[in-house]
N, C-alpha and C positions, 0 to 999 in steps of 0.2 A: 402559481407554478410556471416556470419558464421552460418551454420545450423547444428543442431543435430537431427537426426532421431531416435526416441525412439521406439524400438520394444517391444511388450507386451510379458511378460514371461508367460508361460503356467503353471498354478498351479493345474489343474485337474489331478487326477491320478486314476489308476484302470481301469479295462476293462469296467465297467459299464459307467463310465464317458466318456471314449473314444467312446463308442457306441453312447452316446447321442450327442457327438460332431459330429460324422460322419453323423448321421441321421438328425441333426438339424443345418444347416448352420447358422452362426451368422450374424446379421446385423452389419456391420462395421460403427462405429460412429467416425468420424474424428473431433478431437479438436486440433486446432493450438494455440501455445503459441508464442507471439511476445513481445520481451522485449529489452530495451536498455542495453544490457550486452555483447557487442562485446569485444573480447580479448584485443583490443587496448584502450578500454574505461577506462580512468583514474578515473572516478567517481564510478566505480563498481569493486570490487575486484574479483579475481579469486575464492576466497572462496565463495562469494555470488553467482557467476555463478554456481559453483559446487553444492551448496545447492539447487538452483532453479531446476536443472535437477534431483537431488536426490529426491526431494519432488515429482516430477511427477512420477518417476519410482516407488517409494515406494507406493504412493496412487494407482497407476495402478495395481500393483501386489496384493495389499490387497483387491481390489474391483473386481478383475477379475472373481472369482468364482460366486459372486452374479450377476454380469452383464451377465455371460454366462447362468445362470439359468433363466434369463429374455430374453435370445435370442440375446444378444449384445456382441460385441467385440470392445474395445476402441483402436483407433489408434491415435497417436499424432505425431506432427512435431513441433519442436521448432526453431524459427528464432531469432537470436541475431543481433542487429545493434548498431551502435555507437550513443551515446546520442547527439552528435553534429550534427547528420543528421536525425532529427525527421521525415522528409518527408518519410523516409523508412517505418515508421509505416503505413502510408496510402497505400503506394505501396504494401507492403507485405500483408496487409489486403485484398486488391483487388485481389491479386493472390490467396490467401487462399479461398476467396469466389468463385472465378472462378473454383478452383480445387475441390469444393464440401465440404468444411469444414462445419460441423453442428454448430460449435461454435468457437469463437476466444477469447482467454484470452489475454487481451491487456496490454499495458504498465502501470507502476505505476504512472508516471507523467501525470498530467491532460492535458497539452498541447499536449503531444504525443498521449494520448488516444483519444482526440477529433479528431485528424487527422486520427487515425485508424478507428474510427466510420464513418468518411467521406468515407473511402475506402471500407467499408462493411455495407452500409446502411440497407440491408435486411438480413444480417447474424447476429444472436445473438452474442453479445460480453459482456465480463465482465472484468473490471479492478480490480486489487488487491488493489489499493490504491488511485485512482483518486478521488479528492474531490471538485473540483471547481464547482460553481453553474451551469455552462454550462453543466456539466456532468449530473446533475439532470434534465436537459431540453432536453436530447437526445431522450427520448421516451422509451417505454416498452421493446424494443429489446436491449437496452444498459444499463447495470447496473454496479455498483461499490460495492465492499465489504466494502469500507470505508464509514463512515458517511460524509455528505457534510460539507464544511467549515463553513457554517452558524451555524451548530450544534456544531462543535468543538470549534469555536471561542467564543460561548456563555459560554462554560465550561471554556475556557482559561481566559476569562474576570472575571468570578466569582472566579476562583482559584487565579488569579493575585491580585484581590482586597483583598481577605482574607489573602494573603501572605504579605501584607503591613499593619502592625498594628499601632494603635495609631495615625492615621491620618484620618480625616473625608473626606477630598478631596485628592485624590491621582493622580499624574501626570504621563503621559507616553509619550515617543517619539518613533516613528517608523522608522526602517531601513528595507526597503523592496526591493527585487529584482524585478525590473520592467520587466525583461525578463522571468518571471515565472508566468504563468496564475494563478495557485493555490495560490501562495504567495500573489499576488495582491488581489485576491478574499478573502483570509483569513484576510488580513489587513482591507479591507472594511467591512467585517462582524464583526470584532473585534470593529471597530469604531461604528458600528450600535448598538452593545450591551453595549458599555462602559458606557453610561449615566446611565444605570440601576444599575451600581455598583459604581457610583460616581467617575468614572475615567475621568480625564481631559487631552485631547491631547494637547501637546505643539508644535508639529510639526512633519514633516516627511521628510526623505531623501530617495531618490530612487537610487539604485545601480544596477549593472549588473555583471553577471559572478560569478565564484566561488572565485575570488580573488579581491574583491572591494577595492578601495583606501580608506584608513582609517584615514589618518592624519587629514583631515578636519572634518570627522565624530567625531573624538575624541574631537576636539576643540568645536564643536557644542554641543555635549552632556555634556561636562564639564561646558559649559556656562549656559545651561538650567537646569542642575541638576535634571533630571526626576527621579521619584521613580522607574519607570519601563521602560525598553527598549524592545519594541516589535520587534522580529526577526522571522517573519513567513517564513523563507527561508530554503533552503536545508542546510544540516549540514556543508558543507565545507565553504560556505559563512557566515553562522551564527557563526561558530567557529572563523573565522578570525576577525569579528567585536568584539566578546567578548574578544578575546585575546588582541585587541588593547587597551582595557580599563583596562587591568591588571595593577594594581599598580597606576592607575590614581587618580584624585581627587574625583571621584564618584564610588559608588559601587551599581548600580541599580539591581533590580530583572529582570533578562532576561526572556522573555516569548516567546515560540515558537509554531509553528503549527506542522503539520504531516511530517516534513522534517528533524528533528534533528537526527533521528535514535534511537537506543536503547542501551542497555548495551553491545550488541555484534557487532552492525554495525553502521557506521557513524563516523564523525570526531569530534563530541562533546564529546562523551565518552572518557575519558583520553586524551582529546585534549591538545595540547601544549599551555602553558600559560593560562590555565583555572582553575588552582587549587583554586583560590579564588572566582571564579564566582559562583553565585547562580541563580537558575532559575526554571521555570516550563514549561513543554511542554506537548502537548496533541497529541494523536495518535488514529487512527482508529483500530489499532491492539494491542492486549494485549501481554504480554510476552508469548512465545510459551507454556511454561508449564501450564499457566493459560488457554489459548485458547484451548488447546487440551482436557481439561476436559469437554468442552461444547458440544461435538458432538460424535456420536458413533465411527467413525473411529479414531478420536483423542484419545479416551479412550483406544481403542485397541492398538494403537501405544505405549501408555504409559506403557503397560504391556509387550511389546515385548523386548527381549534382543538384544543388538547390533544393534538397529535401529539408523541410523545416526552417526555411529562411524566415526570419522575423518571428519564429515560434520555437523558442528553446524547448528541447525535449525534457520532460520530467520523468521521475521514476514510474508514476502511474501511466504516463504515455508509453514508456517502454513496455510495461506489463500489458497494455492494451494491444500493442502490435504483436506481442508473442501470443496472446490469447486468441486473436483472430487467425494467426498462422496455425496454431495448434487445432483450432476448431475446423479449419479447412482440412487438415490432416484427418481429423476424426470423421468428418463427413465423407471424404473421398475414400477412406479405408473401409467404412462400414455401410455406406449408402442407405441410410434411413429414408423412408419415403414420407414421413409425417412427424409431427411433434412427439407423438407417443413413442415412435420408434427411436427418435433421438434420445428421449428420456431414458429408455432402457440401455441404449449405448452409453450414455453418460453415467448411469448407475454402475455399470461394470468398469468403465475406463476413465471416469472423470478424475479420480484422485491421481492416477498415473499421468494423465494428460496435462493437468493444470497446476498441481500443488508444488510449492517450494522448489522451483527449478534452480535457484541460484544459491541456496544455502543462506548463511548469515554473513552480511557485509559489515566490516568494522570501519568506523570513521574516528578520526582524532580531532579534537578542538584545540587550537593553539593560535594565539594572536588574532582571534576573531574569525578564523578560517576553519571550516570542516574539510578535512582531507581524507581521502580513501586510503585505507591501510591493507585491504585485501579481503578475501572470502574465507569463511570457515565452514566446515561441513555441517549440514542441518541434521543433527542427531542428538539424542539424549546422552 
């Protein structure tokens, strides 16, 4: 396992501030970050890893004065593991809990985050993107910044139906990764909402891994000729299926969940052999420049020069900044003196503080480009 220990930069200056620091020892608040971003992990780029760390450091430095004025000092440790070894999420969480972490920021993928919650049942946790229905059933100590799949799938079904014009009944075929908890959950949620928008399901194919076999899929889809192909999978798998239909006898509207990535990250944007593909995808995170406008620290970042130079902001980076901003609010408003006190504060206020702040964002795929179309309310 690869670990990065992040030290807090001291921003207070002047003799008066130094005197305050000496006379008032700060309560150290430990927050651990656990994510599938190991250096050897082929599904996550070094750029994404660098952005993740940069977001933590930036948010820490910009909230340090305020935290100090409330009597706190933030300490963080970040543990990266390989996405092919998700059991490390649970093991790392157990170690973090035993070491006294006040809160753990867990993995983006739902199946990984569910394992992490198992390893830290009494330590508050927050995922940046987990969206499976099981995440919503974990209880008040475990929250996600993303809307659940049931919410996003309803938006996806509505957008898909409106994207196919001049047909009363519209058909769809699903290709879903059965080794992905969130993908299967999104598929089931889409099916549940499809009748409301007169979408008729023709069939489903289940695949596994980032490189599914596509020749039989192509034959099946060409024979059924669906108006829509639902691909609620991660970007690498989704892009491979879309590419297999490039230049084929059908040109369906592709529809995705919160796994395709955006205009900066993922394998769909500018993907090979996707120039003619058209599609719609939904996400729990808006573009960074939009999301930053919605909370105080984000607005402050937007006014600073040279923030994020050589480190493009990702959606999870945006979520990290907001999470640290909201955690600062939670600490300063409630003033817990120890981890147990924070746990009770989180139990009462965690959902309101952290969950689904941006609703559902809609992106359109055209000419190889994923472009933001706007936000929809996060409601059933």
